[in-house]
All heavy atoms as a GROMACS GRO file, in nm:
protein
  535
    1MET      N    1  -0.482  13.369  17.586
    1MET     CA    2  -0.512  13.506  17.608
    1MET      C    3  -0.421  13.592  17.523
    1MET      O    4  -0.301  13.570  17.514
    1MET     CB    5  -0.499  13.534  17.758
    1MET     CG    6  -0.536  13.676  17.797
    1MET     SD    7  -0.525  13.696  17.976
    1MET     CE    8  -0.666  13.786  18.000
    2ALA      N    9  -0.477  13.689  17.458
    2ALA     CA   10  -0.402  13.777  17.373
    2ALA      C   11  -0.311  13.876  17.453
    2ALA      O   12  -0.346  13.915  17.562
    2ALA     CB   13  -0.494  13.858  17.282
    3PHE      N   14  -0.200  13.913  17.393
    3PHE     CA   15  -0.112  14.011  17.459
    3PHE      C   16  -0.178  14.148  17.461
    3PHE      O   17  -0.227  14.194  17.361
    3PHE     CB   18   0.019  14.016  17.380
    3PHE     CG   19   0.112  14.121  17.429
    3PHE    CD1   20   0.180  14.104  17.547
    3PHE    CD2   21   0.135  14.235  17.356
    3PHE    CE1   22   0.269  14.201  17.594
    3PHE    CE2   23   0.222  14.333  17.397
    3PHE     CZ   24   0.288  14.315  17.519
    4LYS      N   25  -0.181  14.216  17.578
    4LYS     CA   26  -0.246  14.345  17.589
    4LYS      C   27  -0.140  14.452  17.547
    4LYS      O   28  -0.030  14.457  17.601
    4LYS     CB   29  -0.288  14.370  17.735
    4LYS     CG   30  -0.363  14.502  17.745
    4LYS     CD   31  -0.413  14.524  17.885
    4LYS     CE   32  -0.494  14.647  17.898
    4LYS     NZ   33  -0.455  14.763  17.831
    5GLN      N   34  -0.180  14.532  17.450
    5GLN     CA   35  -0.090  14.637  17.406
    5GLN      C   36  -0.101  14.758  17.500
    5GLN      O   37  -0.201  14.774  17.565
    5GLN     CB   38  -0.132  14.683  17.264
    5GLN     CG   39  -0.107  14.573  17.162
    5GLN     CD   40  -0.145  14.620  17.022
    5GLN    OE1   41  -0.206  14.725  17.004
    5GLN    NE2   42  -0.101  14.542  16.924
    6PRO      N   43   0.004  14.837  17.508
    6PRO     CA   44   0.005  14.950  17.599
    6PRO      C   45  -0.095  15.056  17.557
    6PRO      O   46  -0.135  15.063  17.441
    6PRO     CB   47   0.146  15.006  17.593
    6PRO     CG   48   0.198  14.954  17.463
    6PRO     CD   49   0.134  14.823  17.438
    7ASN      N   50  -0.146  15.127  17.657
    7ASN     CA   51  -0.240  15.237  17.623
    7ASN      C   52  -0.182  15.345  17.538
    7ASN      O   53  -0.061  15.375  17.551
    7ASN     CB   54  -0.291  15.297  17.757
    7ASN     CG   55  -0.372  15.199  17.838
    7ASN    OD1   56  -0.429  15.102  17.786
    7ASN    ND2   57  -0.383  15.221  17.967
    8THR      N   58  -0.263  15.403  17.451
    8THR     CA   59  -0.212  15.498  17.358
    8THR      C   60  -0.238  15.640  17.402
    8THR      O   61  -0.185  15.740  17.344
    8THR     CB   62  -0.284  15.482  17.221
    8THR    OG1   63  -0.425  15.492  17.242
    8THR    CG2   64  -0.251  15.351  17.162
    9GLY      N   65  -0.322  15.665  17.502
    9GLY     CA   66  -0.357  15.797  17.548
    9GLY      C   67  -0.484  15.848  17.483
    9GLY      O   68  -0.535  15.952  17.518
   10LEU      N   69  -0.536  15.769  17.387
   10LEU     CA   70  -0.664  15.804  17.326
   10LEU      C   71  -0.778  15.754  17.417
   10LEU      O   72  -0.764  15.659  17.487
   10LEU     CB   73  -0.672  15.743  17.187
   10LEU     CG   74  -0.561  15.782  17.090
   10LEU    CD1   75  -0.580  15.704  16.957
   10LEU    CD2   76  -0.570  15.931  17.059
   11PHE      N   77  -0.892  15.819  17.405
   11PHE     CA   78  -1.008  15.775  17.486
   11PHE      C   79  -1.107  15.691  17.414
   11PHE      O   80  -1.213  15.655  17.468
   11PHE     CB   81  -1.071  15.894  17.553
   11PHE     CG   82  -1.143  15.990  17.457
   11PHE    CD1   83  -1.283  15.976  17.433
   11PHE    CD2   84  -1.070  16.092  17.396
   11PHE    CE1   85  -1.342  16.060  17.342
   11PHE    CE2   86  -1.136  16.174  17.306
   11PHE     CZ   87  -1.272  16.162  17.279
   12VAL      N   88  -1.070  15.647  17.292
   12VAL     CA   89  -1.154  15.548  17.216
   12VAL      C   90  -1.064  15.444  17.157
   12VAL      O   91  -0.947  15.463  17.137
   12VAL     CB   92  -1.236  15.619  17.107
   12VAL    CG1   93  -1.339  15.710  17.159
   12VAL    CG2   94  -1.143  15.691  17.007
   13GLY      N   95  -1.125  15.327  17.128
   13GLY     CA   96  -1.048  15.224  17.061
   13GLY      C   97  -1.007  15.110  17.157
   13GLY      O   98  -1.041  15.116  17.280
   14LEU      N   99  -0.936  15.015  17.104
   14LEU     CA  100  -0.898  14.897  17.183
   14LEU      C  101  -0.795  14.930  17.292
   14LEU      O  102  -0.796  14.878  17.398
   14LEU     CB  103  -0.839  14.788  17.094
   14LEU     CG  104  -0.938  14.722  16.996
   14LEU    CD1  105  -0.864  14.627  16.904
   14LEU    CD2  106  -1.046  14.651  17.077
   15ASN      N  107  -0.705  15.025  17.259
   15ASN     CA  108  -0.597  15.057  17.352
   15ASN      C  109  -0.624  15.193  17.423
   15ASN      O  110  -0.531  15.267  17.453
   15ASN     CB  111  -0.464  15.065  17.282
   15ASN     CG  112  -0.435  14.938  17.210
   15ASN    OD1  113  -0.465  14.833  17.260
   15ASN    ND2  114  -0.380  14.947  17.092
   16LYS      N  115  -0.750  15.220  17.454
   16LYS     CA  116  -0.783  15.349  17.514
   16LYS      C  117  -0.733  15.351  17.657
   16LYS      O  118  -0.714  15.246  17.722
   16LYS     CB  119  -0.935  15.369  17.519
   16LYS     CG  120  -1.015  15.272  17.598
   16LYS     CD  121  -1.161  15.295  17.586
   16LYS     CE  122  -1.241  15.194  17.666
   16LYS     NZ  123  -1.381  15.211  17.651
   17GLY      N  124  -0.712  15.467  17.709
   17GLY     CA  125  -0.670  15.486  17.848
   17GLY      C  126  -0.556  15.578  17.867
   17GLY      O  127  -0.480  15.601  17.772
   18HIS      N  128  -0.544  15.625  17.989
   18HIS     CA  129  -0.437  15.724  18.024
   18HIS      C  130  -0.303  15.645  18.028
   18HIS      O  131  -0.295  15.535  18.083
   18HIS     CB  132  -0.466  15.781  18.162
   18HIS     CG  133  -0.376  15.891  18.197
   18HIS    ND1  134  -0.376  16.016  18.141
   18HIS    CD2  135  -0.277  15.895  18.290
   18HIS    CE1  136  -0.282  16.093  18.196
   18HIS    NE2  137  -0.219  16.022  18.288
   19VAL      N  138  -0.200  15.706  17.971
   19VAL     CA  139  -0.069  15.644  17.969
   19VAL      C  140   0.000  15.664  18.106
   19VAL      O  141   0.013  15.776  18.150
   19VAL     CB  142   0.022  15.696  17.858
   19VAL    CG1  143   0.162  15.633  17.863
   19VAL    CG2  144  -0.042  15.678  17.720
   20VAL      N  145   0.037  15.553  18.170
   20VAL     CA  146   0.102  15.561  18.302
   20VAL      C  147   0.228  15.473  18.301
   20VAL      O  148   0.243  15.379  18.220
   20VAL     CB  149   0.012  15.516  18.415
   20VAL    CG1  150  -0.108  15.612  18.429
   20VAL    CG2  151  -0.036  15.377  18.395
   21THR      N  152   0.318  15.507  18.392
   21THR     CA  153   0.436  15.420  18.407
   21THR      C  154   0.408  15.326  18.525
   21THR      O  155   0.348  15.365  18.628
   21THR     CB  156   0.560  15.499  18.432
   21THR    OG1  157   0.543  15.582  18.547
   21THR    CG2  158   0.595  15.587  18.314
   22LYS      N  159   0.458  15.199  18.513
   22LYS     CA  160   0.442  15.104  18.620
   22LYS      C  161   0.523  15.147  18.744
   22LYS      O  162   0.641  15.184  18.733
   22LYS     CB  163   0.486  14.966  18.575
   22LYS     CG  164   0.378  14.889  18.504
   22LYS     CD  165   0.280  14.834  18.601
   22LYS     CE  166   0.185  14.736  18.532
   22LYS     NZ  167   0.086  14.684  18.620
   23LYS      N  168   0.460  15.140  18.858
   23LYS     CA  169   0.529  15.178  18.980
   23LYS      C  170   0.600  15.055  19.039
   23LYS      O  171   0.547  14.949  19.044
   23LYS     CB  172   0.424  15.222  19.083
   23LYS     CG  173   0.473  15.285  19.210
   23LYS     CD  174   0.360  15.335  19.292
   23LYS     CE  175   0.404  15.385  19.421
   23LYS     NZ  176   0.293  15.432  19.505
   24GLU      N  177   0.731  15.074  19.064
   24GLU     CA  178   0.811  14.962  19.123
   24GLU      C  179   0.779  14.952  19.271
   24GLU      O  180   0.813  15.040  19.351
   24GLU     CB  181   0.960  14.990  19.095
   24GLU     CG  182   1.049  14.874  19.120
   24GLU     CD  183   1.020  14.760  19.019
   24GLU    OE1  184   0.990  14.792  18.904
   24GLU    OE2  185   1.035  14.640  19.060
   25LEU      N  186   0.715  14.839  19.311
   25LEU     CA  187   0.677  14.821  19.445
   25LEU      C  188   0.785  14.746  19.524
   25LEU      O  189   0.858  14.661  19.472
   25LEU     CB  190   0.551  14.741  19.449
   25LEU     CG  191   0.425  14.806  19.389
   25LEU    CD1  192   0.308  14.711  19.392
   25LEU    CD2  193   0.390  14.936  19.457
   26ALA      N  194   0.797  14.776  19.654
   26ALA     CA  195   0.890  14.707  19.740
   26ALA      C  196   0.838  14.565  19.766
   26ALA      O  197   0.713  14.546  19.765
   26ALA     CB  198   0.900  14.780  19.874
   27PRO      N  199   0.924  14.469  19.784
   27PRO     CA  200   0.876  14.333  19.808
   27PRO      C  201   0.802  14.322  19.936
   27PRO      O  202   0.840  14.384  20.035
   27PRO     CB  203   1.001  14.249  19.807
   27PRO     CG  204   1.115  14.345  19.834
   27PRO     CD  205   1.071  14.477  19.784
   28ARG      N  206   0.689  14.247  19.936
   28ARG     CA  207   0.609  14.232  20.055
   28ARG      C  208   0.657  14.111  20.137
   28ARG      O  209   0.712  14.015  20.080
   28ARG     CB  210   0.465  14.215  20.018
   28ARG     CG  211   0.408  14.332  19.933
   28ARG     CD  212   0.271  14.308  19.893
   28ARG     NE  213   0.184  14.324  20.010
   28ARG     CZ  214   0.052  14.311  20.006
   28ARG    NH1  215  -0.008  14.269  19.897
   28ARG    NH2  216  -0.020  14.331  20.117
   29PRO      N  217   0.637  14.118  20.271
   29PRO     CA  218   0.680  14.003  20.349
   29PRO      C  219   0.617  13.873  20.306
   29PRO      O  220   0.677  13.767  20.318
   29PRO     CB  221   0.638  14.042  20.490
   29PRO     CG  222   0.631  14.188  20.489
   29PRO     CD  223   0.591  14.224  20.347
   30SER      N  224   0.493  13.876  20.257
   30SER     CA  225   0.421  13.758  20.220
   30SER      C  226   0.486  13.689  20.096
   30SER      O  227   0.463  13.574  20.072
   30SER     CB  228   0.274  13.789  20.191
   30SER     OG  229   0.263  13.875  20.082
   31ASP      N  230   0.566  13.768  20.022
   31ASP     CA  231   0.635  13.707  19.904
   31ASP      C  232   0.748  13.613  19.950
   31ASP      O  233   0.789  13.529  19.870
   31ASP     CB  234   0.693  13.824  19.820
   31ASP     CG  235   0.584  13.907  19.754
   31ASP    OD1  236   0.471  13.862  19.747
   31ASP    OD2  237   0.617  14.019  19.712
   32ARG      N  238   0.791  13.628  20.073
   32ARG     CA  239   0.907  13.549  20.115
   32ARG      C  240   0.859  13.429  20.206
   32ARG      O  241   0.941  13.360  20.264
   32ARG     CB  242   0.999  13.629  20.206
   32ARG     CG  243   1.056  13.750  20.142
   32ARG     CD  244   1.168  13.807  20.236
   32ARG     NE  245   1.119  13.840  20.371
   32ARG     CZ  246   1.086  13.962  20.416
   32ARG    NH1  247   1.098  14.063  20.333
   32ARG    NH2  248   1.049  13.985  20.533
   33LYS      N  249   0.731  13.406  20.212
   33LYS     CA  250   0.680  13.311  20.311
   33LYS      C  251   0.713  13.166  20.276
   33LYS      O  252   0.709  13.082  20.362
   33LYS     CB  253   0.531  13.322  20.326
   33LYS     CG  254   0.487  13.453  20.397
   33LYS     CD  255   0.532  13.458  20.539
   33LYS     CE  256   0.480  13.580  20.606
   33LYS     NZ  257   0.538  13.614  20.733
   34GLY      N  258   0.747  13.134  20.157
   34GLY     CA  259   0.787  12.996  20.123
   34GLY      C  260   0.703  12.920  20.026
   34GLY      O  261   0.599  12.969  19.982
   35VAL      N  262   0.749  12.805  19.997
   35VAL     CA  263   0.689  12.720  19.894
   35VAL      C  264   0.548  12.676  19.936
   35VAL      O  265   0.458  12.673  19.856
   35VAL     CB  266   0.780  12.600  19.861
   35VAL    CG1  267   0.713  12.509  19.759
   35VAL    CG2  268   0.915  12.648  19.806
   36ALA      N  269   0.538  12.633  20.060
   36ALA     CA  270   0.411  12.580  20.109
   36ALA      C  271   0.298  12.683  20.099
   36ALA      O  272   0.186  12.653  20.062
   36ALA     CB  273   0.423  12.531  20.255
   37LYS      N  274   0.333  12.810  20.125
   37LYS     CA  275   0.234  12.917  20.120
   37LYS      C  276   0.187  12.936  19.977
   37LYS      O  277   0.067  12.956  19.954
   37LYS     CB  278   0.293  13.048  20.168
   37LYS     CG  279   0.186  13.157  20.175
   37LYS     CD  280   0.242  13.290  20.122
   37LYS     CE  281   0.141  13.393  20.124
   37LYS     NZ  282   0.088  13.419  19.991
   38ARG      N  283   0.273  12.923  19.882
   38ARG     CA  284   0.236  12.942  19.744
   38ARG      C  285   0.140  12.831  19.699
   38ARG      O  286   0.048  12.851  19.619
   38ARG     CB  287   0.360  12.943  19.654
   38ARG     CG  288   0.453  13.057  19.678
   38ARG     CD  289   0.564  13.062  19.582
   38ARG     NE  290   0.673  13.141  19.627
   38ARG     CZ  291   0.677  13.272  19.645
   38ARG    NH1  292   0.569  13.340  19.616
   38ARG    NH2  293   0.781  13.335  19.690
   39LYS      N  294   0.165  12.708  19.748
   39LYS     CA  295   0.079  12.597  19.707
   39LYS      C  296  -0.056  12.596  19.782
   39LYS      O  297  -0.159  12.553  19.727
   39LYS     CB  298   0.150  12.464  19.731
   39LYS     CG  299   0.265  12.446  19.642
   39LYS     CD  300   0.324  12.311  19.658
   39LYS     CE  301   0.443  12.291  19.572
   39LYS     NZ  302   0.418  12.279  19.437
   40LEU      N  303  -0.059  12.642  19.906
   40LEU     CA  304  -0.175  12.628  19.988
   40LEU      C  305  -0.254  12.762  20.002
   40LEU      O  306  -0.365  12.756  20.051
   40LEU     CB  307  -0.144  12.581  20.129
   40LEU     CG  308  -0.075  12.445  20.132
   40LEU    CD1  309  -0.026  12.406  20.269
   40LEU    CD2  310  -0.180  12.338  20.082
   41GLY      N  311  -0.197  12.873  19.962
   41GLY     CA  312  -0.279  12.997  19.959
   41GLY      C  313  -0.261  13.092  20.072
   41GLY      O  314  -0.251  13.213  20.049
   42THR      N  315  -0.247  13.044  20.196
   42THR     CA  316  -0.229  13.139  20.308
   42THR      C  317  -0.117  13.092  20.397
   42THR      O  318  -0.081  12.973  20.400
   42THR     CB  319  -0.359  13.144  20.396
   42THR    OG1  320  -0.381  13.018  20.457
   42THR    CG2  321  -0.480  13.189  20.318
   43HIS      N  322  -0.060  13.184  20.473
   43HIS     CA  323   0.052  13.161  20.558
   43HIS      C  324   0.009  13.062  20.671
   43HIS      O  325   0.076  12.972  20.712
   43HIS     CB  326   0.106  13.287  20.615
   43HIS     CG  327   0.226  13.272  20.702
   43HIS    ND1  328   0.335  13.206  20.666
   43HIS    CD2  329   0.241  13.308  20.833
   43HIS    CE1  330   0.426  13.210  20.767
   43HIS    NE2  331   0.368  13.268  20.867
   44LYS      N  332  -0.115  13.086  20.718
   44LYS     CA  333  -0.169  13.002  20.828
   44LYS      C  334  -0.184  12.854  20.786
   44LYS      O  335  -0.145  12.765  20.861
   44LYS     CB  336  -0.310  13.060  20.867
   44LYS     CG  337  -0.356  13.024  21.005
   44LYS     CD  338  -0.479  13.103  21.039
   44LYS     CE  339  -0.516  13.085  21.179
   44LYS     NZ  340  -0.631  13.170  21.216
   45ARG      N  341  -0.235  12.834  20.666
   45ARG     CA  342  -0.246  12.696  20.616
   45ARG      C  343  -0.113  12.631  20.597
   45ARG      O  344  -0.092  12.514  20.628
   45ARG     CB  345  -0.323  12.694  20.480
   45ARG     CG  346  -0.468  12.717  20.496
   45ARG     CD  347  -0.529  12.715  20.354
   45ARG     NE  348  -0.669  12.757  20.361
   45ARG     CZ  349  -0.736  12.800  20.252
   45ARG    NH1  350  -0.678  12.805  20.138
   45ARG    NH2  351  -0.862  12.837  20.260
   46ALA      N  352  -0.014  12.715  20.550
   46ALA     CA  353   0.119  12.660  20.525
   46ALA      C  354   0.186  12.622  20.656
   46ALA      O  355   0.250  12.514  20.666
   46ALA     CB  356   0.204  12.766  20.451
   47LYS      N  357   0.164  12.701  20.765
   47LYS     CA  358   0.224  12.671  20.896
   47LYS      C  359   0.162  12.537  20.946
   47LYS      O  360   0.236  12.455  21.000
   47LYS     CB  361   0.195  12.782  20.993
   47LYS     CG  362   0.287  12.897  20.985
   47LYS     CD  363   0.250  13.014  21.073
   47LYS     CE  364   0.242  12.972  21.221
   47LYS     NZ  365   0.222  13.084  21.308
   48LYS      N  366   0.032  12.526  20.928
   48LYS     CA  367  -0.035  12.400  20.974
   48LYS      C  368   0.022  12.282  20.903
   48LYS      O  369   0.052  12.174  20.966
   48LYS     CB  370  -0.186  12.413  20.957
   48LYS     CG  371  -0.263  12.301  21.009
   48LYS     CD  372  -0.411  12.319  20.992
   48LYS     CE  373  -0.492  12.200  21.032
   48LYS     NZ  374  -0.630  12.203  20.998
   49LYS      N  375   0.035  12.295  20.768
   49LYS     CA  376   0.080  12.179  20.686
   49LYS      C  377   0.226  12.145  20.722
   49LYS      O  378   0.261  12.028  20.736
   49LYS     CB  379   0.073  12.217  20.538
   49LYS     CG  380   0.125  12.108  20.447
   49LYS     CD  381   0.057  11.977  20.462
   49LYS     CE  382  -0.068  11.968  20.375
   49LYS     NZ  383  -0.125  11.837  20.372
   50ARG      N  384   0.307  12.248  20.750
   50ARG     CA  385   0.449  12.218  20.787
   50ARG      C  386   0.456  12.149  20.919
   50ARG      O  387   0.539  12.057  20.941
   50ARG     CB  388   0.527  12.350  20.791
   50ARG     CG  389   0.560  12.403  20.657
   50ARG     CD  390   0.642  12.533  20.663
   50ARG     NE  391   0.762  12.514  20.732
   50ARG     CZ  392   0.823  12.608  20.804
   50ARG    NH1  393   0.771  12.727  20.811
   50ARG    NH2  394   0.938  12.582  20.866
   51GLY      N  395   0.370  12.188  21.012
   51GLY     CA  396   0.360  12.114  21.143
   51GLY      C  397   0.319  11.973  21.126
   51GLY      O  398   0.379  11.880  21.188
   52GLU      N  399   0.219  11.946  21.043
   52GLU     CA  400   0.173  11.811  21.013
   52GLU      C  401   0.288  11.730  20.951
   52GLU      O  402   0.315  11.614  20.995
   52GLU     CB  403   0.058  11.807  20.919
   52GLU     CG  404  -0.070  11.858  20.974
   52GLU     CD  405  -0.185  11.874  20.872
   52GLU    OE1  406  -0.165  11.824  20.762
   52GLU    OE2  407  -0.286  11.929  20.902
   53MET      N  408   0.352  11.786  20.854
   53MET     CA  409   0.454  11.709  20.781
   53MET      C  410   0.576  11.686  20.879
   53MET      O  411   0.638  11.572  20.869
   53MET     CB  412   0.502  11.791  20.658
   53MET     CG  413   0.401  11.798  20.547
   53MET     SD  414   0.339  11.642  20.492
   53MET     CE  415   0.480  11.572  20.421
   54SER      N  416   0.612  11.776  20.961
   54SER     CA  417   0.725  11.754  21.048
   54SER      C  418   0.695  11.643  21.149
   54SER      O  419   0.779  11.561  21.181
   54SER     CB  420   0.765  11.881  21.119
   54SER     OG  421   0.665  11.926  21.207
   55SER      N  422   0.566  11.639  21.195
   55SER     CA  423   0.534  11.529  21.292
   55SER      C  424   0.532  11.396  21.220
   55SER      O  425   0.574  11.294  21.271
   55SER     CB  426   0.401  11.557  21.357
   55SER     OG  427   0.296  11.559  21.260
   56VAL      N  428   0.483  11.393  21.097
   56VAL     CA  429   0.486  11.269  21.018
   56VAL      C  430   0.624  11.220  20.992
   56VAL      O  431   0.660  11.104  21.015
   56VAL     CB  432   0.409  11.286  20.882
   56VAL    CG1  433   0.431  11.168  20.790
   56VAL    CG2  434   0.263  11.305  20.911
   57LEU      N  435   0.714  11.309  20.956
   57LEU     CA  436   0.852  11.275  20.931
   57LEU      C  437   0.921  11.227  21.057
   57LEU      O  438   1.002  11.132  21.053
   57LEU     CB  439   0.930  11.395  20.873
   57LEU     CG  440   0.896  11.431  20.728
   57LEU    CD1  441   0.969  11.559  20.684
   57LEU    CD2  442   0.945  11.316  20.636
   58ARG      N  443   0.888  11.289  21.171
   58ARG     CA  444   0.949  11.248  21.298
   58ARG      C  445   0.908  11.103  21.330
   58ARG      O  446   0.987  11.020  21.371
   58ARG     CB  447   0.899  11.342  21.410
   58ARG     CG  448   0.981  11.338  21.534
   58ARG     CD  449   0.944  11.437  21.639
   58ARG     NE  450   0.913  11.570  21.584
   58ARG     CZ  451   0.791  11.632  21.590
   58ARG    NH1  452   0.692  11.573  21.648
   58ARG    NH2  453   0.774  11.748  21.539
   59LYS      N  454   0.777  11.071  21.303
   59LYS     CA  455   0.730  10.933  21.333
   59LYS      C  456   0.798  10.833  21.238
   59LYS      O  457   0.840  10.728  21.279
   59LYS     CB  458   0.580  10.927  21.312
   59LYS     CG  459   0.498  10.994  21.422
   59LYS     CD  460   0.352  10.984  21.399
   59LYS     CE  461   0.277  11.067  21.497
   59LYS     NZ  462   0.130  11.073  21.473
   60VAL      N  463   0.811  10.871  21.110
   60VAL     CA  464   0.878  10.785  21.016
   60VAL      C  465   1.023  10.759  21.050
   60VAL      O  466   1.068  10.645  21.047
   60VAL     CB  467   0.865  10.843  20.872
   60VAL    CG1  468   0.954  10.767  20.773
   60VAL    CG2  469   0.720  10.839  20.826
   61ARG      N  470   1.090  10.862  21.087
   61ARG     CA  471   1.231  10.849  21.124
   61ARG      C  472   1.249  10.767  21.249
   61ARG      O  473   1.339  10.681  21.260
   61ARG     CB  474   1.297  10.985  21.141
   61ARG     CG  475   1.318  11.055  21.013
   61ARG     CD  476   1.379  11.194  21.032
   61ARG     NE  477   1.390  11.264  20.906
   61ARG     CZ  478   1.381  11.397  20.894
   61ARG    NH1  479   1.361  11.472  20.994
   61ARG    NH2  480   1.392  11.450  20.773
   62SER      N  481   1.164  10.787  21.347
   62SER     CA  482   1.176  10.708  21.472
   62SER      C  483   1.143  10.565  21.446
   62SER      O  484   1.204  10.469  21.499
   62SER     CB  485   1.086  10.764  21.580
   62SER     OG  486   0.949  10.752  21.542
   63GLY      N  487   1.043  10.538  21.362
   63GLY     CA  488   1.004  10.402  21.325
   63GLY      C  489   1.110  10.336  21.241
   63GLY      O  490   1.143  10.216  21.266
   64ALA      N  491   1.175  10.408  21.152
   64ALA     CA  492   1.282  10.354  21.069
   64ALA      C  493   1.402  10.323  21.154
   64ALA      O  494   1.473  10.222  21.127
   64ALA     CB  495   1.314  10.446  20.956
   65GLY      N  496   1.432  10.407  21.250
   65GLY     CA  497   1.548  10.381  21.338
   65GLY      C  498   1.535  10.256  21.422
   65GLY      O  499   1.630  10.181  21.444
   66GLU      N  500   1.410  10.223  21.466
   66GLU     CA  501   1.390  10.102  21.548
   66GLU      C  502   1.402   9.978  21.462
   66GLU      O  503   1.452   9.879  21.510
   66GLU     CB  504   1.250  10.112  21.614
   66GLU     CG  505   1.239  10.216  21.718
   66GLU     CD  506   1.096  10.232  21.772
   66GLU    OE1  507   1.012  10.152  21.732
   66GLU    OE2  508   1.072  10.324  21.849
   67LYS      N  509   1.356   9.986  21.339
   67LYS     CA  510   1.366   9.869  21.247
   67LYS      C  511   1.508   9.833  21.214
   67LYS      O  512   1.542   9.714  21.202
   67LYS     CB  513   1.286   9.896  21.120
   67LYS     CG  514   1.135   9.899  21.147
   67LYS     CD  515   1.063   9.930  21.016
   67LYS     CE  516   0.912   9.944  21.039
   67LYS     NZ  517   0.842   9.984  20.923
   68LYS      N  518   1.594   9.932  21.202
   68LYS     CA  519   1.732   9.905  21.166
   68LYS      C  520   1.810   9.835  21.278
   68LYS      O  521   1.894   9.757  21.252
   68LYS     CB  522   1.804  10.036  21.123
   68LYS     CG  523   1.758  10.087  20.993
   68LYS     CD  524   1.835  10.216  20.955
   68LYS     CE  525   1.789  10.273  20.822
   68LYS     NZ  526   1.859  10.396  20.791
   69LYS      N  527   1.776   9.869  21.399
   69LYS     CA  528   1.847   9.812  21.512
   69LYS      C  529   1.804   9.673  21.537
   69LYS      O  530   1.816   9.575  21.528
   69LYS     CB  531   1.821   9.892  21.641
   69LYS     CG  532   1.880  10.028  21.636
   69LYS     CD  533   1.850  10.098  21.762
   69LYS     CE  534   1.915  10.239  21.757
   69LYS     NZ  535   1.887  10.315  21.877
   0.00000   0.00000   0.00000
């Protein structure tokens, strides 16, 4: 994809459009939700996956502890 040049203020041509400054937005809470959310798309899916993974890890650890003894 080609680099988009900034608007020139002209109403014709490739770089047409009103010149504006980018507004600095405050960080949203969804930006801090974590790695799983970024991979799975929604916070709800990420919570479900984390629950699944924690139960699987709990089973693996309990099974591994019995084998060592």
